[in-house]
N, C-alpha and C positions, 0 to 999 in steps of 0.2 A: 387716902391711899397710903399704905405702909411705905416706909423708906426702903427702896430696893437694896440698899447697902446692909440691911438687917440680915440678909442671907449669909453674910460673911462671918467667919469665926475671928477670934482675937488675933491670930497670926496674920490672916489676910488683911485685917484692918490696919495692922502695923505697917503694911506695905503701901497704903494709900498716901499719896502726896497731894499738896495743894495744886490745883490745875491753873494753868495760865489761861489766856483768852481763848475761847473756843474758835475754831476755824480750821483751815486745811491742815492735815497732818500727812506726811508722806507715808504711803501704805507699806505694810509688811508683805513681802512677795515670796511665793513658793518656788522651790527648785524641782525641776523635772528629774525623775528617777525611774529606772526600769525595775528596781527591786520592790517586790511586794512583800508585805509582812503583816503579822498580827502582834499586838503588844498591849498589855493593860496600861502602859504609859502613854498611849497615843489615842487621839480621837480621829474619826474618819467622817468627813462631810462630802456630800455630793458636789462634784465640780460643775459649776453652772456656766453655760455658754452665753455670756452677756457682756455688760460693761461694768467694770469695777467702779465703785463710787464711795467717797467719803462724805458723810452727811454731818453737818454741824448746825447748832442753833445756840443763840445767846439772847433769848427773850424775843427776838425779831422772827420773821418767817425763816425757817431753816434754809440752808444752802446745800446744794449737791455739787460736789467737786469731782472731776475726773482724776485719774491717778497722776496726771501731769499738771494738776492745779488749774484746770480750766473749769469755769462754772457751767453747770448743765441744768440749772433749775428751770429755765424757760422751756426746755424741751420735755420736761416731765412734771408739769404743774400738779397732776393728781398725786404724785409721790410727795411733793413738797407739802401739799395740803394735809395728807395723811400723817406725815411726820409731825406737823404742827398740832394736829388734833389729838394724836395718840401717843406722843412722846413727851419726854420731860422738857421744860423750858430751856434747859442748858445741857448740851451733850455734844460728843463727837463719836460717831459710830461708823463702822466699816461694813460694806456689803456689796451686793451685785444686783444691777438692774437687768431684768430679763424680759423677753417676750417668748410666748410659746407657739410652736408649730405642732398641733395635736398635743401629745404629752411630753414633748422634748423642748427644752430651752433652745432658742435659735438666734444666734447672732445675725444671721442673714435676715430673719424676720424683723429683728430690732432695727435694721438699717433704715427702714421707713421712718423711724422716729428720731434718729440721730441728727442733730442740728436743726430739726424742724421746730418752729415756734408758731404761736398763734392758735387759739382754741379751735377755730373752725378747720384749719389745716391739719391739726393733730387729730381731731375727731374724724376727719375724712379718711385717714389711713385705715381706720378700723382695727388698729393694733393696740391691744391692751398690754400694759406693762406692770410688773411687780418688783418690789424691792425686798430681796432676801438679806436680812441683817445677820451677820455671823460674829461680830466682835464689837466691843464697847471700850473706848479709850478714855472718855471723860463723861462724868455724870455730875451735874451741879458743879460744886467747887472741888470735886475729887478727881484726881488723875489716877486712872486704874491701870496704867500700862505696866506697872511692876507686879501686878497680880498674876497668878497663873491663868492660863487660858480657861481652864475649867471654872475658876471663880468669876472671870469676866463674863463668861456665857451665862452663869447663874444670875448675875446682876442684870445682864441684858434682857433675859427672859422676863424679869420683873419690871424693867424700866419702861417697856412699851406695851401698849394694848394691841396685840397682833391680830389684825383683821385686814382683809384685802383692801388695798394692794400691798400692805406691809406683811411680810412673812418672816418667821424665825427659821434660821437654817438649822435643821435638826442634825444630829450626829449619831454615830454608833460607836460604842466603846469596844476596844480590844480586837475584834475579829475583822481585821482589815482585808485579809485574803478572800474570805467568803463574801464580804460586802463588795469587793472589787469585781468578783465574778458576777454578782447580781447586777452591778452597775452596767457592765458590758453587755450582759444578756438583755437588759432593758433599754439599750440604746443611749445611755448617758454618755457624757463627755469623759467621765472618769470620776476619781475621788481626789480630795485634798486630805492628806494625812497631817495631823498637827500634834506636836508634842504637848501633852496635857498640862505640864507644869511650866511651859514657856511663857516669858513675858512678851509684851508687844514692842517691837522696835522696827524702825524703818529699814527698807532695803531687802535684798535677796537673803533668804535664810534657809538653812537645812533643818530648822525646827518645823518648817512647813514644807511638805513634799507633794508633788503632783504625780498621781497614778493615772495615766491617760489610757482610755480605751481607743481613742482615735488619734491620728497624727495631724496636728495643725500647729501653726505658730505665725507670728508676724514676720513680714519681710519688707524691705525697703524697695520701692519701685525706682529703677534706674534707667529704664528705657522701654521701648515698645517696638513692635514690628508692624508693617503695613498689612491691611487686610487682604485676603486672597478670595477670588471667586465672588460669590454674592455677599460675603461678610462685609459689614460696615464698621466704621469707627477705627478699629485696629485689629491686628491679628492675635498678638499675645503680649502680655506684660513681661518685661525682663526684670527679675528680682534678685535681691541679695541680702546679705547680713554683714554686720561689722565684726571684724576680727583684728584686734590691735590697731584700731584706727583706720583700717582699710576696708572698703566695701567689696566683699567677695561675691562673685557671681554664683547663684544657686540654681538658675534655670529659667525657663519661660513658662508662663501660665496662660493657657489658651482656652480654658473652659470655665463655665460658671457665670457667664454674662448673658443678660437679656439684650435685645437690640437697643432699648432705651438706655441701659447702663453703658453699653459700648459707646454710644453717642455722648453721654454725659462725661464719662471718663476721658474720652478723646479731647473734649473741650478743656478739661482740667489739665491734661498732659500738654496740650499745645501752649498753655500759659507758662509752663516751666521748662519748655524745650531748650536744649543747649547743644553746642557743637561738640563738646568734649565728653568722652565716656567717664562716668563716675566710678566704674568698676576697676579694681586692680588686676583682675584676671582678663584674659582674652574671652570675647563673647562670639561664639561661632554662628553668627547670623548675618545674612546678606543685607547690607544697607540699613542697619537699625537706626532708630531715632533715639537720641539720648535726652534724658531730663535731669534736672537738678534733684538730688535725692531728698525730697521733701515729703513725699507721700508714703504711708505705711499701709500695706494690704494684709489682711488675714487670709491665709492659704491653707487648705487641707491637702494632704498628700498621703501616699501609702507608705513610702520609706525613702531613705537617702540611698543613692547609688554609691558604688565604691569610689567613683570620681567626684563625689561631693555635689551631685545634682539631685533635684527632686524628681521622684517617680510619680507619675499620674497626678500632678498638681491641679487644684481646682480653686478658683477665686471664691472667697466667701463674703468679703466686704472690706471697706476702707475703715481704718482705725484712726481716730483723732486723739486717743487717750494715751498715746505713747510716742515719744520723740524718736525720730529716725536713728539718731546716734546711739540710742539705747537698745536697738534691735540686734541681738546676737543669735548665733545658732544654739538652740536648746539641746541639751544632752545630759546624760547621767554621768 
């Protein structure tokens, strides 16, 4: 097999540095924007509705890491096996683990696999997963993070044998506005716009931007209400986000639950119930239950109201790959 670094020109090779020990690297994160644009200086990738993962290998079986440095390898053994069989012996790569509901990636569908271990239990879910790789940070002894995104993706394409369940995240050059229209018409989550010449660095960046077709984000669960009528478990989750160290109330989420999920979540909420509200704002609910702000929910909604509440919120799933204190209100 040819050296994947052979695709680099002399200038790009001059930016390569010796790599440290492969392992977890904090991921580069995109910033939400309402501005749509086209530019030859940007690449546009499909926004996937799954779980972000950093994959690393150093001669041993590869490891899958969540964005908050928790290992996920036991939950996705088929992905670990594919990375070991079809990747380099030593690498650090960035990507997204997804499951499909028909033709759409679905975080809700992926919920059945999150935290689940054991071959028989995993196979019993019937949920197939795929790993879309979109960036490469380390290959062999080479640290690639100072290279341009375009060059990193060229090396990535050569460094793995992409066959299911490993997939290369394709991109479109220049025409972001038309691609965004296509994405929304086809039911995608949206696009990620990435500056083609940007290096890779940890943390939130305006070199990567989110063009969303749907409104959703993470919220911290701070309480719940009692069920009414024939409802079991609880009535609604009370959720919020952090702003200057304060947990701000964003509204209640009462839809998106099965009976089994209501029961399972109520058991989890009972374990962290507390007497004091975690919210800095008044919560206009009669006799709410408060919980320690330890759980993070993914919530879809139509828009923010003028008074800072969610309109038509819908529970999508629990997230374990983001710390509560990192949850802020997304905006442009």
